[in-house]
C-alpha positions as CSV (number, residue, x, y, z in Angstrom):
1,M,0.0,0.0,0.0
2,A,1.4,3.4,-1.0
3,D,1.9,6.2,1.4
4,A,-0.6,9.1,1.3
5,P,0.6,12.0,-0.8
6,E,2.4,14.8,1.0
7,G,0.1,17.2,2.7
8,T,-2.6,14.6,3.3
9,P,-3.3,14.2,7.0
10,K,-2.3,10.8,8.4
11,R,-5.1,8.8,9.8
12,K,-4.9,8.5,13.6
13,T,-5.5,5.1,15.1
14,S,-8.1,5.1,17.8
15,V,-7.1,4.1,21.3
16,V,-10.4,2.4,22.1
17,P,-9.7,-0.8,20.0
18,K,-6.3,-1.1,21.8
19,I,-7.9,-0.8,25.2
20,V,-10.5,-3.5,24.2
21,V,-7.9,-5.9,23.0
22,G,-5.8,-5.3,26.2
23,L,-8.9,-6.0,28.4
24,I,-9.6,-9.2,26.5
25,V,-6.0,-10.4,26.9
26,V,-6.1,-9.6,30.7
27,I,-9.4,-11.4,31.1
28,G,-8.1,-14.4,29.1
29,I,-5.0,-14.6,31.3
30,F,-7.1,-14.4,34.5
31,L,-9.4,-17.2,33.3
32,V,-6.4,-19.4,32.5
33,V,-4.9,-18.8,35.9
34,V,-8.3,-19.5,37.6
35,A,-8.8,-22.7,35.6
36,M,-5.4,-24.0,36.7
37,Q,-6.2,-23.7,40.4
38,P,-7.0,-26.9,42.4
39,A,-10.6,-27.6,43.2
40,E,-9.7,-28.3,46.9
41,F,-7.4,-26.5,49.3
42,T,-6.2,-26.9,52.9
43,V,-6.2,-24.3,55.6
44,T,-4.2,-25.0,58.7
45,R,-4.4,-23.1,62.0
46,S,-2.9,-23.9,65.3
47,A,-3.3,-22.6,68.8
48,S,-1.4,-23.3,72.0
49,V,-3.5,-24.0,75.2
50,A,-1.9,-24.0,78.6
51,A,-3.5,-27.3,79.6
52,P,-2.8,-31.0,79.0
53,A,-4.4,-32.7,76.0
54,S,-6.3,-34.9,78.4
55,A,-8.1,-31.8,79.8
56,V,-8.8,-30.1,76.4
57,F,-9.9,-33.2,74.5
58,P,-13.2,-33.7,76.3
59,L,-14.2,-30.1,75.6
60,V,-13.9,-30.7,71.9
61,N,-15.1,-34.3,71.8
62,D,-18.4,-33.5,73.7
63,L,-20.4,-31.1,71.5
64,H,-22.5,-30.0,74.5
65,E,-19.3,-28.4,75.9
66,W,-18.7,-26.1,72.9
67,S,-20.8,-23.4,74.4
68,K,-18.1,-23.0,77.1
69,W,-15.3,-22.1,74.7
70,S,-16.5,-21.6,71.1
71,P,-16.1,-17.9,70.0
72,W,-19.2,-18.3,67.8
73,E,-21.4,-18.7,70.8
74,K,-20.8,-15.0,71.7
75,V,-21.6,-13.8,68.2
76,D,-25.2,-14.9,68.5
77,P,-26.3,-15.8,72.0
78,A,-29.9,-16.4,70.7
79,M,-28.7,-19.1,68.3
80,K,-30.8,-22.2,68.2
81,R,-29.0,-25.4,68.9
82,S,-29.9,-29.1,68.6
83,Y,-28.0,-32.3,69.2
84,E,-28.3,-35.8,67.6
85,G,-26.8,-39.1,68.5
86,P,-24.4,-39.6,71.4
87,S,-23.3,-36.6,73.4
88,S,-19.7,-37.2,72.5
89,G,-17.5,-39.2,70.1
90,V,-18.2,-40.7,66.7
91,N,-21.7,-39.8,65.3
92,A,-22.3,-37.0,67.8
93,A,-23.9,-34.2,65.9
94,Y,-24.6,-30.5,66.6
95,S,-26.8,-28.3,64.4
96,W,-27.3,-24.6,64.7
97,A,-29.4,-21.8,63.2
98,G,-28.6,-18.2,64.0
99,N,-28.3,-14.6,62.6
100,N,-26.6,-13.7,59.3
101,E,-23.1,-13.9,60.8
102,I,-23.7,-17.4,62.2
103,G,-25.9,-18.8,59.5
104,E,-27.1,-22.4,59.7
105,G,-25.2,-25.6,59.7
106,K,-24.3,-29.0,61.2
107,M,-21.1,-30.7,62.5
108,T,-20.7,-34.4,63.0
109,I,-17.8,-36.1,64.7
110,T,-16.5,-38.7,62.3
111,E,-13.4,-39.9,64.2
112,S,-12.4,-39.7,67.9
113,K,-9.2,-41.0,69.5
114,A,-8.7,-39.8,73.1
115,P,-6.7,-37.7,73.8
116,E,-5.1,-37.4,70.3
117,L,-7.7,-36.2,67.8
118,V,-11.3,-35.3,66.9
119,R,-12.2,-35.3,63.2
120,M,-15.5,-33.7,62.1
121,R,-17.6,-33.1,59.0
122,L,-18.8,-29.5,58.9
123,E,-21.7,-28.6,56.7
124,F,-22.9,-25.1,56.0
125,F,-26.5,-24.5,54.7
126,K,-27.0,-20.7,55.1
127,P,-25.9,-18.1,54.1
128,M,-23.9,-20.2,51.7
129,K,-23.6,-24.0,51.1
130,G,-20.3,-25.7,51.8
131,E,-18.7,-28.7,53.3
132,N,-15.4,-29.0,55.2
133,D,-13.5,-31.7,57.0
134,V,-12.1,-30.4,60.3
135,L,-9.3,-32.0,62.4
136,F,-8.5,-31.1,66.0
137,S,-5.2,-32.7,67.0
138,F,-3.9,-32.6,70.5
139,K,-0.1,-32.7,71.2
140,P,1.5,-32.6,74.6
């Protein structure tokens, strides 16, 4: 293609198409990165308690004892609670329904080895649905 004759103004390229193409590229890169992430993840937290495992284990293993130490109990004191199965150990279950911060859910003990560990299945129903496996491990 020949250059425009002298004196003819050169056509300016609009910036808008460049911005649109740039946005499409950025969105495409974002989608690729998100698609490559694993579907599952692990969150680990630990806390030290100045008490022997034999004293702390029963407070976690017996779901009726959670009201004594769980920080969620203070967020909604009017929360409705119900229990199923044994009071402690495997198959003990605790359901709750509270305000928007607490929501609604259920936890069930799936494994219990005194005084080493308590494993639970945590199910959230409101405000969002979700399921988690929780492990409390006690070390001297």
